[in-house]
C-alpha positions in Angstrom: 0.0 0.1 -0.1 1.0 3.5 -0.8 1.0 6.3 1.9 -0.5 9.6 0.8 2.1 11.9 0.1 2.4 14.9 2.4 2.0 18.2 0.8 3.0 21.6 2.1 0.3 24.4 2.1 1.9 26.0 -1.1 2.0 22.5 -2.9 -1.9 21.9 -1.9 -2.6 25.6 -3.3 -0.6 24.9 -6.6 -2.6 21.4 -6.9 -5.9 23.3 -7.0 -5.1 25.7 -9.6 -3.7 23.0 -12.2 -5.9 21.6 -14.8 -5.5 17.7 -15.0 -6.5 15.7 -17.9 -7.6 12.2 -17.2 -9.3 9.5 -19.2 -13.1 9.9 -19.1 -13.6 6.3 -18.0 -11.9 6.9 -14.7 -14.3 9.9 -14.1 -17.3 7.7 -15.0 -16.1 4.8 -12.7 -15.4 7.5 -9.9 -18.9 8.8 -10.2 -20.5 5.3 -10.4 -19.0 4.2 -7.3 -20.0 7.4 -5.4 -23.4 7.4 -7.0 -24.0 3.9 -5.5 -22.8 4.6 -2.1 -24.9 7.7 -2.2 -28.0 5.8 -3.1 -27.5 3.1 -0.5 -27.3 5.8 2.3 -29.8 8.0 0.9 -27.5 11.0 0.3 -27.5 13.7 -2.3 -24.4 14.2 -4.6 -22.2 16.6 -2.4 -22.0 20.3 -4.1 -18.3 19.9 -4.5 -18.9 17.0 -6.9 -21.7 18.5 -8.9 -19.3 20.2 -11.5 -17.9 16.9 -12.6 -21.5 15.5 -12.9 -22.7 17.9 -15.4 -23.6 16.1 -18.8 -22.5 12.8 -17.3 -25.1 10.1 -16.3 -24.8 8.8 -13.1 -25.2 5.0 -13.1 -24.9 2.6 -10.2 -23.2 -0.7 -10.0 -24.4 -4.1 -8.5 -20.8 -4.9 -7.5 -19.0 -2.2 -5.5 -16.1 -4.8 -4.7 -15.3 -5.4 -8.4 -15.8 -1.7 -9.1 -13.4 -0.6 -6.4 -10.8 -3.3 -7.7 -11.2 -1.8 -11.2 -10.7 1.5 -9.8 -7.5 0.4 -7.9 -6.0 -1.0 -11.2 -6.9 2.3 -13.4 -6.6 5.1 -10.9 -3.2 7.0 -9.9 -2.4 7.5 -6.3 -4.2 10.9 -6.3 -7.3 9.6 -7.7 -7.5 6.8 -5.4 -7.1 8.9 -2.5 -9.9 11.3 -3.8 -12.2 8.4 -4.2 -11.4 6.9 -0.8 -12.0 10.4 1.0 -15.3 10.9 -1.1 -16.6 7.3 -0.5 -15.9 7.8 3.3 -17.6 11.2 3.1 -20.9 9.4 1.5 -20.6 6.5 3.9 -21.2 8.7 7.0 -24.9 9.0 8.2 -26.1 10.7 11.3 -22.4 11.4 12.2 -21.6 7.6 12.1 -19.7 5.3 9.6 -22.3 3.3 8.1 -20.4 0.3 6.3 -17.0 -0.4 7.8 -16.2 -3.4 5.7 -16.8 -1.2 2.6 -14.4 1.1 3.7 -11.9 -1.7 4.5 -12.6 -3.0 1.0 -11.8 0.5 -0.3 -8.7 0.9 1.6 -7.1 -2.4 0.2 -8.2 -2.1 -3.4 -7.2 1.6 -3.6 -3.8 1.0 -2.1 -4.4 3.3 0.8 -1.9 3.3 3.8 -3.9 2.2 7.0 -2.6 5.4 8.9 -3.6 7.5 6.1 -6.9 5.7 5.8 -7.5 6.7 9.4 -6.4 10.3 9.0 -8.6 10.8 6.2 -11.7 9.3 7.7 -11.1 11.2 11.1 -10.8 14.5 9.0 -14.0 13.8 7.2 -15.8 12.7 10.4 -14.9 15.8 12.1 -16.9 17.9 9.8 -20.0 15.8 10.6 -19.6 16.6 14.5 -20.9 20.1 14.4 -24.3 19.2 15.9 -22.5 17.3 18.8 -19.9 20.1 19.3 -22.2 23.3 19.1 -25.4 23.2 21.0 -26.0 26.7 22.4 -27.0 29.6 20.3 -24.0 31.6 21.0 -21.8 28.7 20.1 -23.4 28.4 16.8 -23.2 32.1 16.1 -19.5 32.3 17.0 -18.7 29.2 15.0 -20.6 30.8 11.9 -18.5 34.0 12.7 -15.1 32.0 12.3 -16.2 30.6 9.1 -17.6 33.6 7.3 -14.4 35.5 8.6 -12.5 32.5 6.7 -14.8 32.9 3.5 -14.2 36.7 3.5 -10.4 36.3 3.8 -10.0 36.8 0.1 -12.5 39.6 -0.1 -15.1 37.4 -1.8 -18.0 35.1 -0.5 -18.5 32.7 -3.3 -21.8 30.8 -3.9 -20.0 27.4 -3.2 -19.0 28.8 0.3 -22.5 30.1 1.1 -24.0 26.5 0.1 -21.5 24.9 2.3 -22.1 27.0 5.4 -25.9 26.4 4.9 -25.3 23.0 4.5 -23.8 22.5 8.2 -25.7 25.2 10.1 -29.3 24.1 11.4 -30.8 27.4 11.3 -30.0 30.6 9.1 -30.3 33.0 12.0 -26.8 31.7 13.0 -25.5 32.7 9.8 -27.0 36.3 10.3 -25.6 36.5 13.8 -22.3 35.5 12.6 -22.2 38.0 10.1 -22.9 40.7 12.7 -20.1 39.5 14.9 -17.5 39.5 11.9 -18.8 43.2 11.1 -18.6 44.5 14.8 -15.4 42.8 15.9 -11.7 42.8 14.9 -10.0 39.9 13.8 -8.0 39.8 17.1 -11.1 40.0 19.2 -13.0 37.5 17.3 -10.1 35.0 17.5 -9.8 35.6 21.2 -13.6 34.5 21.5 -12.9 31.5 19.3 -10.0 30.4 21.5 -12.6 29.9 24.3 -13.9 26.9 22.5 -13.1 23.3 23.7 -10.7 21.4 22.0 -13.2 19.3 20.3 -15.0 22.4 19.2 -11.8 24.1 17.9 -10.8 21.1 15.9 -14.3 20.9 14.3 -14.2 24.7 13.5 -10.6 24.3 11.9 -11.9 21.3 9.8 -14.7 23.5 8.4 -12.4 26.3 7.8 -10.3 24.3 5.7 -13.4 22.9 4.0 -14.5 26.5 3.3 -11.1 27.4 2.0 -11.1 24.4 -0.3 -14.8 24.4 -1.5 -14.6 26.9 -4.4 -11.8 25.0 -6.1 -8.9 27.4 -5.4 -6.8 28.4 -2.4 -5.6 32.0 -2.1 -2.6 33.3 -0.2 -4.9 35.5 2.0 -7.0 32.5 2.9 -3.9 30.6 3.8 -2.7 33.3 6.0 -5.9 33.6 7.8 -6.0 29.8 8.3 -2.5 29.9 10.0 -3.6 32.7 12.0 -6.5 31.1 13.2 -4.9 27.7 13.8 -2.4 29.6 16.1 -4.9 31.4 18.1 -7.0 28.1 18.6 -3.8 26.5 19.9 -4.5 23.6 17.4 -1.3 21.5 17.4 0.6 21.2 13.7 -0.1 17.5 13.8 -3.8 17.9 13.9 -3.7 20.8 11.5 -1.6 18.5 9.0 -3.9 15.6 9.3 -7.1 17.6 8.7 -5.2 19.4 5.6 -4.3 15.9 4.3 -7.8 14.4 4.7 -9.8 17.3 3.4 -7.4 18.0 0.6 -8.1 14.5 -0.8 -11.7 15.0 -0.4 -12.0 18.3 -2.3 -9.1 17.7 -4.8 -11.6 16.5 -7.4 -9.5 18.2 -10.2 -7.5 14.9 -10.5 -10.5 13.7 -12.4 -10.5 16.8 -14.8 
């Protein structure tokens, strides 16, 4: 099995801005596997995948194991990592991994190092813990403020970032309150308030901040600077930050399929 390569923040940013060209058959197989898992778990196709689905039928397969083995033979390492992360993303429901046997089959078929598989799944799972980490109105408002500050770090709040935020927040009133906090507070003051979150809350916030950064398909220097500033103020250790970056980069790096 191959370990996922470690990419520095600069290398990750570069990967999001390079146009890759791969055989269409690989894209079709990628989408077929994910559509099958999504249907099984009653999930919609996530917004970050919809640009790939335009103009492509979304068939399902009756034999996921064979499809995964075929992908393992046909895909390069980056494509295998992307498929593994996205399969895991669709294999979570109500915050729990649904089919562990399927994930183990994917790990073997796609040549994913077991340690990397664990890191990727933990990074993906962390994003589904918001309703367990944030319960009080003030916590939700502050959570939204942190993500909105990240979204506005490049002076542009994109449609993709808006959809992402709405997907994980239970009530739009928290987004409105978060907007007011971003407007009323300085970056330092906001970061000081975010720093009072528990370690679990801070890790969840950091995972979503990375998701916001990746969701529009590009990673700007201003976003990277804001992430580093936030991670420092949240007292998130570099080990956790690197694991979140590795896992979520694999999830959102769909440019490997063109």
